[in-house]
PyMOL CGO cylinders between C-alpha atoms (Angstrom):
from pymol import cmd
from pymol.cgo import CYLINDER

trace = [
    CYLINDER, -10.24, 5.86, 14.70, -10.18, 2.63, 16.92, 0.3, 1, 1, 1, 1, 1, 1,
    CYLINDER, -10.18, 2.63, 16.92, -7.28, 0.01, 17.13, 0.3, 1, 1, 1, 1, 1, 1,
    CYLINDER, -7.28, 0.01, 17.13, -8.70, -2.51, 15.17, 0.3, 1, 1, 1, 1, 1, 1,
    CYLINDER, -8.70, -2.51, 15.17, -9.36, 0.07, 12.44, 0.3, 1, 1, 1, 1, 1, 1,
    CYLINDER, -9.36, 0.07, 12.44, -6.06, 1.44, 12.53, 0.3, 1, 1, 1, 1, 1, 1,
    CYLINDER, -6.06, 1.44, 12.53, -4.71, -2.05, 12.63, 0.3, 1, 1, 1, 1, 1, 1,
    CYLINDER, -4.71, -2.05, 12.63, -6.49, -2.93, 9.51, 0.3, 1, 1, 1, 1, 1, 1,
    CYLINDER, -6.49, -2.93, 9.51, -5.45, -0.20, 7.50, 0.3, 1, 1, 1, 1, 1, 1,
    CYLINDER, -5.45, -0.20, 7.50, -1.95, -0.60, 8.28, 0.3, 1, 1, 1, 1, 1, 1,
    CYLINDER, -1.95, -0.60, 8.28, -2.37, -4.28, 7.14, 0.3, 1, 1, 1, 1, 1, 1,
    CYLINDER, -2.37, -4.28, 7.14, -3.93, -3.19, 3.94, 0.3, 1, 1, 1, 1, 1, 1,
    CYLINDER, -3.93, -3.19, 3.94, -1.37, -0.88, 3.08, 0.3, 1, 1, 1, 1, 1, 1,
    CYLINDER, -1.37, -0.88, 3.08, 1.64, -3.43, 4.24, 0.3, 1, 1, 1, 1, 1, 1,
    CYLINDER, 1.64, -3.43, 4.24, 0.11, -6.28, 2.00, 0.3, 1, 1, 1, 1, 1, 1,
    CYLINDER, 0.11, -6.28, 2.00, -0.51, -3.76, -0.80, 0.3, 1, 1, 1, 1, 1, 1,
    CYLINDER, -0.51, -3.76, -0.80, 3.15, -2.86, -0.91, 0.3, 1, 1, 1, 1, 1, 1,
    CYLINDER, 3.15, -2.86, -0.91, 4.44, -6.42, -0.72, 0.3, 1, 1, 1, 1, 1, 1,
    CYLINDER, 4.44, -6.42, -0.72, 1.95, -7.35, -3.57, 0.3, 1, 1, 1, 1, 1, 1,
    CYLINDER, 1.95, -7.35, -3.57, 3.27, -4.54, -5.77, 0.3, 1, 1, 1, 1, 1, 1,
    CYLINDER, 3.27, -4.54, -5.77, 7.11, -5.66, -4.91, 0.3, 1, 1, 1, 1, 1, 1,
    CYLINDER, 7.11, -5.66, -4.91, 6.20, -9.15, -5.62, 0.3, 1, 1, 1, 1, 1, 1,
    CYLINDER, 6.20, -9.15, -5.62, 4.48, -8.39, -9.08, 0.3, 1, 1, 1, 1, 1, 1,
    CYLINDER, 4.48, -8.39, -9.08, 7.91, -6.21, -10.03, 0.3, 1, 1, 1, 1, 1, 1,
    CYLINDER, 7.91, -6.21, -10.03, 9.87, -8.93, -9.25, 0.3, 1, 1, 1, 1, 1, 1,
    CYLINDER, 9.87, -8.93, -9.25, 8.46, -11.13, -11.57, 0.3, 1, 1, 1, 1, 1, 1,
    CYLINDER, 8.46, -11.13, -11.57, 10.20, -9.34, -14.58, 0.3, 1, 1, 1, 1, 1, 1,
    CYLINDER, 10.20, -9.34, -14.58, 13.12, -8.97, -12.49, 0.3, 1, 1, 1, 1, 1, 1,
    CYLINDER, 13.12, -8.97, -12.49, 13.70, -12.68, -11.87, 0.3, 1, 1, 1, 1, 1, 1,
    CYLINDER, 13.70, -12.68, -11.87, 12.51, -14.83, -14.52, 0.3, 1, 1, 1, 1, 1, 1,
    CYLINDER, 12.51, -14.83, -14.52, 13.46, -18.15, -13.36, 0.3, 1, 1, 1, 1, 1, 1,
    CYLINDER, 13.46, -18.15, -13.36, 11.22, -17.37, -10.14, 0.3, 1, 1, 1, 1, 1, 1,
    CYLINDER, 11.22, -17.37, -10.14, 8.48, -15.92, -12.42, 0.3, 1, 1, 1, 1, 1, 1,
    CYLINDER, 8.48, -15.92, -12.42, 5.45, -18.29, -11.07, 0.3, 1, 1, 1, 1, 1, 1,
    CYLINDER, 5.45, -18.29, -11.07, 6.56, -18.17, -7.80, 0.3, 1, 1, 1, 1, 1, 1,
    CYLINDER, 6.56, -18.17, -7.80, 6.44, -14.36, -7.61, 0.3, 1, 1, 1, 1, 1, 1,
    CYLINDER, 6.44, -14.36, -7.61, 3.27, -14.12, -9.63, 0.3, 1, 1, 1, 1, 1, 1,
    CYLINDER, 3.27, -14.12, -9.63, 1.50, -16.66, -7.05, 0.3, 1, 1, 1, 1, 1, 1,
    CYLINDER, 1.50, -16.66, -7.05, 2.69, -14.79, -4.24, 0.3, 1, 1, 1, 1, 1, 1,
    CYLINDER, 2.69, -14.79, -4.24, 1.26, -11.38, -5.82, 0.3, 1, 1, 1, 1, 1, 1,
    CYLINDER, 1.26, -11.38, -5.82, -1.78, -13.12, -6.09, 0.3, 1, 1, 1, 1, 1, 1,
    CYLINDER, -1.78, -13.12, -6.09, -2.11, -14.87, -3.09, 0.3, 1, 1, 1, 1, 1, 1,
    CYLINDER, -2.11, -14.87, -3.09, -1.24, -11.17, -1.20, 0.3, 1, 1, 1, 1, 1, 1,
    CYLINDER, -1.24, -11.17, -1.20, -4.15, -10.00, -3.24, 0.3, 1, 1, 1, 1, 1, 1,
    CYLINDER, -4.15, -10.00, -3.24, -6.60, -11.97, -1.99, 0.3, 1, 1, 1, 1, 1, 1,
    CYLINDER, -6.60, -11.97, -1.99, -5.36, -11.51, 1.54, 0.3, 1, 1, 1, 1, 1, 1,
    CYLINDER, -5.36, -11.51, 1.54, -5.56, -7.54, 0.92, 0.3, 1, 1, 1, 1, 1, 1,
    CYLINDER, -5.56, -7.54, 0.92, -8.86, -8.13, -0.33, 0.3, 1, 1, 1, 1, 1, 1,
    CYLINDER, -8.86, -8.13, -0.33, -10.19, -9.73, 2.86, 0.3, 1, 1, 1, 1, 1, 1,
    CYLINDER, -10.19, -9.73, 2.86, -8.37, -6.98, 4.89, 0.3, 1, 1, 1, 1, 1, 1,
    CYLINDER, -8.37, -6.98, 4.89, -10.03, -4.55, 3.02, 0.3, 1, 1, 1, 1, 1, 1,
    CYLINDER, -10.03, -4.55, 3.02, -13.52, -5.71, 3.43, 0.3, 1, 1, 1, 1, 1, 1,
    CYLINDER, -13.52, -5.71, 3.43, -12.89, -6.04, 7.00, 0.3, 1, 1, 1, 1, 1, 1,
    CYLINDER, -12.89, -6.04, 7.00, -11.50, -2.40, 7.12, 0.3, 1, 1, 1, 1, 1, 1,
    CYLINDER, -11.50, -2.40, 7.12, -14.69, -1.51, 5.42, 0.3, 1, 1, 1, 1, 1, 1,
    CYLINDER, -14.69, -1.51, 5.42, -16.60, -2.57, 8.75, 0.3, 1, 1, 1, 1, 1, 1,
    CYLINDER, -16.60, -2.57, 8.75, -14.73, -0.97, 10.93, 0.3, 1, 1, 1, 1, 1, 1,
    CYLINDER, -14.73, -0.97, 10.93, -14.99, 2.85, 9.30, 0.3, 1, 1, 1, 1, 1, 1,
    CYLINDER, -14.99, 2.85, 9.30, -16.67, 4.76, 6.48, 0.3, 1, 1, 1, 1, 1, 1,
    CYLINDER, -16.67, 4.76, 6.48, -15.76, 3.97, 2.76, 0.3, 1, 1, 1, 1, 1, 1,
    CYLINDER, -15.76, 3.97, 2.76, -14.99, 7.58, 2.20, 0.3, 1, 1, 1, 1, 1, 1,
    CYLINDER, -14.99, 7.58, 2.20, -12.23, 7.82, 4.85, 0.3, 1, 1, 1, 1, 1, 1,
    CYLINDER, -12.23, 7.82, 4.85, -10.89, 4.29, 4.22, 0.3, 1, 1, 1, 1, 1, 1,
    CYLINDER, -10.89, 4.29, 4.22, -10.39, 5.02, 0.58, 0.3, 1, 1, 1, 1, 1, 1,
    CYLINDER, -10.39, 5.02, 0.58, -8.34, 7.80, 1.43, 0.3, 1, 1, 1, 1, 1, 1,
    CYLINDER, -8.34, 7.80, 1.43, -6.41, 7.05, 4.22, 0.3, 1, 1, 1, 1, 1, 1,
    CYLINDER, -6.41, 7.05, 4.22, -5.43, 3.75, 2.14, 0.3, 1, 1, 1, 1, 1, 1,
    CYLINDER, -5.43, 3.75, 2.14, -3.61, 6.27, -0.17, 0.3, 1, 1, 1, 1, 1, 1,
    CYLINDER, -3.61, 6.27, -0.17, -0.98, 5.89, 2.33, 0.3, 1, 1, 1, 1, 1, 1,
    CYLINDER, -0.98, 5.89, 2.33, -0.25, 2.82, 0.23, 0.3, 1, 1, 1, 1, 1, 1,
    CYLINDER, -0.25, 2.82, 0.23, 1.33, 5.11, -2.65, 0.3, 1, 1, 1, 1, 1, 1,
    CYLINDER, 1.33, 5.11, -2.65, 4.17, 6.52, -0.30, 0.3, 1, 1, 1, 1, 1, 1,
    CYLINDER, 4.17, 6.52, -0.30, 5.24, 2.94, 1.25, 0.3, 1, 1, 1, 1, 1, 1,
    CYLINDER, 5.24, 2.94, 1.25, 5.05, 1.67, -2.67, 0.3, 1, 1, 1, 1, 1, 1,
    CYLINDER, 5.05, 1.67, -2.67, 7.39, 4.00, -3.71, 0.3, 1, 1, 1, 1, 1, 1,
    CYLINDER, 7.39, 4.00, -3.71, 9.43, 3.76, -0.81, 0.3, 1, 1, 1, 1, 1, 1,
    CYLINDER, 9.43, 3.76, -0.81, 10.04, 0.15, -1.06, 0.3, 1, 1, 1, 1, 1, 1,
    CYLINDER, 10.04, 0.15, -1.06, 10.61, 0.50, -4.73, 0.3, 1, 1, 1, 1, 1, 1,
    CYLINDER, 10.61, 0.50, -4.73, 13.26, 2.77, -3.97, 0.3, 1, 1, 1, 1, 1, 1,
    CYLINDER, 13.26, 2.77, -3.97, 14.92, 0.87, -0.87, 0.3, 1, 1, 1, 1, 1, 1,
    CYLINDER, 14.92, 0.87, -0.87, 14.81, -2.46, -1.78, 0.3, 1, 1, 1, 1, 1, 1,
    CYLINDER, 14.81, -2.46, -1.78, 14.45, -2.51, -5.74, 0.3, 1, 1, 1, 1, 1, 1,
    CYLINDER, 14.45, -2.51, -5.74, 16.93, 0.66, -6.33, 0.3, 1, 1, 1, 1, 1, 1,
    CYLINDER, 16.93, 0.66, -6.33, 14.33, 2.34, -8.43, 0.3, 1, 1, 1, 1, 1, 1,
    CYLINDER, 14.33, 2.34, -8.43, 14.74, 5.93, -9.02, 0.3, 1, 1, 1, 1, 1, 1,
    CYLINDER, 14.74, 5.93, -9.02, 12.04, 8.41, -7.19, 0.3, 1, 1, 1, 1, 1, 1,
    CYLINDER, 12.04, 8.41, -7.19, 12.33, 11.34, -9.31, 0.3, 1, 1, 1, 1, 1, 1,
    CYLINDER, 12.33, 11.34, -9.31, 11.40, 15.04, -8.14, 0.3, 1, 1, 1, 1, 1, 1,
    CYLINDER, 11.40, 15.04, -8.14, 7.82, 15.12, -8.66, 0.3, 1, 1, 1, 1, 1, 1,
    CYLINDER, 7.82, 15.12, -8.66, 7.32, 11.78, -6.94, 0.3, 1, 1, 1, 1, 1, 1,
    CYLINDER, 7.32, 11.78, -6.94, 9.07, 13.16, -4.18, 0.3, 1, 1, 1, 1, 1, 1,
    CYLINDER, 9.07, 13.16, -4.18, 6.62, 16.03, -4.16, 0.3, 1, 1, 1, 1, 1, 1,
    CYLINDER, 6.62, 16.03, -4.16, 3.58, 13.96, -4.87, 0.3, 1, 1, 1, 1, 1, 1,
    CYLINDER, 3.58, 13.96, -4.87, 4.52, 11.99, -1.89, 0.3, 1, 1, 1, 1, 1, 1,
    CYLINDER, 4.52, 11.99, -1.89, 4.67, 15.20, 0.11, 0.3, 1, 1, 1, 1, 1, 1,
    CYLINDER, 4.67, 15.20, 0.11, 1.30, 16.00, -0.52, 0.3, 1, 1, 1, 1, 1, 1,
    CYLINDER, 1.30, 16.00, -0.52, -0.31, 12.49, 0.20, 0.3, 1, 1, 1, 1, 1, 1,
    CYLINDER, -0.31, 12.49, 0.20, 0.96, 12.90, 3.78, 0.3, 1, 1, 1, 1, 1, 1,
    CYLINDER, 0.96, 12.90, 3.78, -0.50, 16.35, 3.62, 0.3, 1, 1, 1, 1, 1, 1,
    CYLINDER, -0.50, 16.35, 3.62, -3.52, 15.09, 2.74, 0.3, 1, 1, 1, 1, 1, 1,
    CYLINDER, -3.52, 15.09, 2.74, -3.54, 12.10, 5.52, 0.3, 1, 1, 1, 1, 1, 1,
    CYLINDER, -3.54, 12.10, 5.52, -2.42, 14.53, 7.93, 0.3, 1, 1, 1, 1, 1, 1,
    CYLINDER, -2.42, 14.53, 7.93, -5.70, 16.86, 7.23, 0.3, 1, 1, 1, 1, 1, 1,
    CYLINDER, -5.70, 16.86, 7.23, -7.81, 13.94, 7.37, 0.3, 1, 1, 1, 1, 1, 1,
    CYLINDER, -7.81, 13.94, 7.37, -6.70, 12.81, 10.77, 0.3, 1, 1, 1, 1, 1, 1,
    CYLINDER, -6.70, 12.81, 10.77, -6.69, 16.46, 11.66, 0.3, 1, 1, 1, 1, 1, 1,
    CYLINDER, -6.69, 16.46, 11.66, -10.33, 17.14, 10.73, 0.3, 1, 1, 1, 1, 1, 1,
    CYLINDER, -10.33, 17.14, 10.73, -11.52, 13.76, 12.10, 0.3, 1, 1, 1, 1, 1, 1,
]
cmd.load_cgo(trace, "trace")
């Protein structure tokens, strides 16, 4: 994987995580609902542009699998930032995603 592809992939995952956090805050901060929605939509559009750039740098099959890392960061951000509960099944799912991503890197 090239440096540009790695940066684009990391940007996609980080932006997706921030987007999901902003949407989650819509329900928690009702007075600021419009601002959180606007931020989420802006992040979604930014994520779309980063995804399109990523697809110019690597094949769809690999990019989509590696972007699954977003599930890990979103769960961890919800746990660390929003104090959400992550149950044992979620931790097992996160572990399986990590193993899958490691396999993809090892095999490529």
